N, C-alpha and C positions, 0 to 999 in steps of 0.2 A: 504494500499499501504506500509506504513511504517512497519507494523509487517511482511510483505512478504520479504522486504530487509532485515529486522533484523534476519529472521528465515535463510535466504540463506547466510548470512554472519556468522551465527552461524554455520551451517552445514559446509559451506567451511573451518572453522577454526579447525574443528574436523578432527581427523587423521583417523576416518571410522567411519561409522554410522551403529549400529547393526552390527558389523564385516565386512560389505562392502566399498570398497573405493568407494568417491563420487566425481566425477569431472563432471561439467557442460561443460568443453572444452575439452573432448575426443571426438575424431573423431567415429560416429558410427561405428560397427563392420565391415558392408558391404563394407564400404569405405576403411578400414584398410586393409581388404583382398585385394581388387582391388589394393591399393598403394603397397602390399607387393607380388602381383600376387600370391596370395594363393589359388587357386580354392577349394581346401577343406574347407578351412576357411570360404570362401563366401558361399558354400553350407550350412555349418554348421549356420552360420549368418542368413541366410535366412530361413532353418528350424527352427530356434529359434523364428522366428517372426519379423525378419529384414524387413523393408519395402524396396522392389526393386525400389520403385520410389521416396525414399526420396530424398531431396536435398541439396546441400552445398551453400555455400555463393554467389556463382555464378549462382544457379540457376539449376545446374548440376547434372544429375541423375546417378547413378552407370552403368547404360546402356549406357550413353552417354560417360563415361571414358573408358568402354570397347571398344566401338566403335570407340573412337578416337584412342585408343590402339593396335586396331586391335586383341584384345584378342577373338577369336572365342569362346571357350569354355566358357569362362565367359560369354558372350552375349548370348549363348545358355540357359545357367542355368538362368540367369535374365529372359530371353523371358519365360522359363518353369515356372517360380515363377510369372508369369503375369505383367512383367515389360513393361509399356507403351512406345513403340517405337515413339510415337507421342508427348509425354511430349515434353515441349519447356524450354529452359533456357531462362535467361532473355534477351536474344538478338532475341529470337524466334527461335533458332535453335532446331532440333531434332535429335534424335541419327542417322538418316539418313545422315545428315548434317556431323556429326562427321566423320562416316565411309565412306562417298563419299570423303571427303578432304583426309583422311589416304588412301583410294584407295583399301581396302580389299574387293574384290567380294564377299568372302565368309559371311563374316559379314553384308554385305548389303543383303544377299539372307536371312541370318537368320531373319534380320529387316524387310525385305519385306513379307518374310512369315508370320510374327507376326503382319502385318497389316500396317506396315509403309508407309506413305503416300510420295510417289515419286515425288509429286508436291506441296509439303507444302513449301510455302516461309517463310523466316523469315522477320525480323523487315525492312529489307533494299528490301526486294522482291527478295533474293536470295533464290534459289531451291537447294535442294542436287547436281542436274545437274552442275548447275553454280560450286558450290564447286569442285566437281570432275574435270570438265573442267579446272578451274582457277589452280588446282593443277596440271593438266598434267596427269590426274589418267585414262587412256584408259581403263582398265578393268572394273573399277567402270562406265564409261561413258557408256560402252555396257551392263552393267547389269542394270542401271537405265533406258535405252531406252528400254531394253528388258521387263521392268516392267511398262512400259507406261510413264514414264518421257517425257515430252513436251520438244522436242529440238528447238521449236521456242520459248520460254518463254522470257519474258523480265523483268527485275528489274524494281525498282520503279525509277530509274535513267534514264531507257531507254535503258539501256546496254541489250545486247543479250546474250544467251549461247555461241554463236560463238565470240562475244566479249569477253568474259571473257577466251576463249580457246585460243583466238589469243594471248594473254597476256603469257599464259604458253608456247607457240610456240612449241608444240607438234604436229608434222605431223599426226600421228595415231589419236590423238583427233580429230583433224581437220576434218580427212577423215570420220571418224565415225560419228560424227554429221553432215556433208554435206550430207552422205548416208541416214540419218534420218530425212532430210528437213529442217535442222537449216539454217537461215539465217542470 
């Protein structure tokens, strides 16, 4: 162990190793591309072997960031490179949770087509439909219900999808949920 620590310290002290810069703290190229909203850089990073399901310190994957930001083309590229839409972050959220909260039905469609589970609950028992309802995202609520999301789901505290929707005070969301059988 002492040798490993010494080796890392020596390598970090050197300006370059065999002509290449070394930094253990650099973000992976896939995350840099997402951060810079650079679709071409994302494609190149994935083509060079960047892992589409790598995680950051929060357990979030590139697909989760693309879903949360509503970046449809980036989500499509990540799915093409087999990013898992059901990968969970440290709170149990999937890319569908993030896309539902963001409310982009097209991104939701990409994730659902890739096998995203519309009824997957997180560590609090919240489903993507609950996220969409809580955020007042009517288009996302419709898309999730069409994909088979359970309108009568209940989280671990006993709160229903309709209960979450009432908090958002969006009459369209409430109407959609009631038509789908939410109670």
